[in-house]
N, C-alpha and C positions, 0 to 999 in steps of 0.2 A: 068903566075902567078897564084897562087890558094889561096884559103882561101875566107874567108868572104869579106875582101876589094877588090877582085877581082869582086865581083858580078858586074852585069849590068842589065839594064833594071828593069821592074816592079816586077819581082817575089823575093819577099825577103825570104831568106832561100835556094836559088837554090844552093849554093855550099854544104851545109849540105845533102841537098837531091840528088845531084849527088854523094856524098861520099857513101851513100846508093846505089844506082842505080848501081854503078860499080861493086857490088858484084852479080849482078843478071845476069851474063853471059856474055861472049865474043865470038867471031866468032869460035876461036880456043877450047874454054871449054863454050858451051852453056847452061850447067846445071847451074840454079840458086843456088848461095851458094856453088859453087864447091870448091872455096877455103877452106871455112869451113869445107867441107866434107874431103877434103884433109888432111888438117892440123890435124883435130880430129883423123883420121886414122894413123897419123905419130905422135901421143904422143904430139900434139901442139894445138895451138890456133891462131885467128886472131882478129884483131881490127883496128878500124880507128877513127881519130877525126878530126875536123874541128875548127881552130881557126881563128882569124884576118887575119894572113898572110900565113896561109899554112893548107895544109890538109895532116895527116900522116897516112899513111897504114903501119901497122907492123904485123909480124907474128913471130911464133915460132914452129919449127918442129925438128924431129931428124936430124943430119947430111946428114944421107943419103937420104932424101927427100929435101933437100934444093934446088938442081937443078930445079927439078921440081915445087916446090913451088914458086920460083922466077920466073919461066916462067908463071904460072897462074897469079901472080900478075902484072907481064909486060904487058899481054894481056890486063888488064885493061885501060891501056893508049894507047894501039896500036889499038884495034879493040873492044870496048864495044859495047854490044847491046843496051842498052837501052830500054829494053822491054816495050812495052806500057802495056801489061798486068800485069806488076809487079809494075808499077808506083801507083796504089792505095795501094797496100799492104805497099808500102815504105813511101807512104805519112803518113799512120796510124803509121809507125814505128817513124817517125820524129815526128808525133803529140805525140807519147808516151813519146819520151824523153823530148818533151817540158813540157808536163803535170808533169814528174819527176823533171825537173828543177824547175819548176814554184813553186814546193811545198817545196822547200828548202830555208833555214834561208836568203841565200844571195841575194835571187831573188828581193825582193823590192828595194835593194840598187842597184843592176844591172839596173832595169828598170828605175829607177830614173836617173842614170847616162846616160842611152842611151837615154831617153826621153828628157833630158836637153842638150844634146850635139848639135853641130852645125848641121843642117839638111843637109848641102852640104858635111859632113863629113861621110864616110862609116860606122862609128862606130855607127850612128844614125838610120841603117836599123836594122829590126827584123831579127837577123842572125839566130836563131833556125830554123825558118819556122814552119808551121802548116797547118793543112787541109785548112784553110781560105786564106792562102797565096800561097799555092801551087796547090791547086784542081782549075786548069784554063784549058780551051781547048786548049790553045797554049803553053801549059808547054813543050811539046816535042821540039817546036820550039825555046824556050828561051835558 
């Protein structure tokens, strides 16, 4: 299972953080952001998002690059490196996305709904994550 509702433990925002970390290299493709570099060089793009029940990774490339791009993405789930040296940068990227979301008109309503939900329900968790929820010495263990 994936997505925010599948989070466990004390680290709120870990599903979103993991979404980011998978782009930071795999055993077969250890270069950070290899998927982005490959897609860009093949007239394409990559993206991902995490919601309550899923994490979605998607891309677009030329037809002749599809096989290699699919292999790059498959390696995210086969042998991700989860590099410790990339964690700080990706925590900052998550923080940046949180800051952008918090400035949007819907944010107060979202926060009200989350804050008033049943604390035993996964919806009550802080799903985006931020430096304050992710910057932990045991983050790699979680």
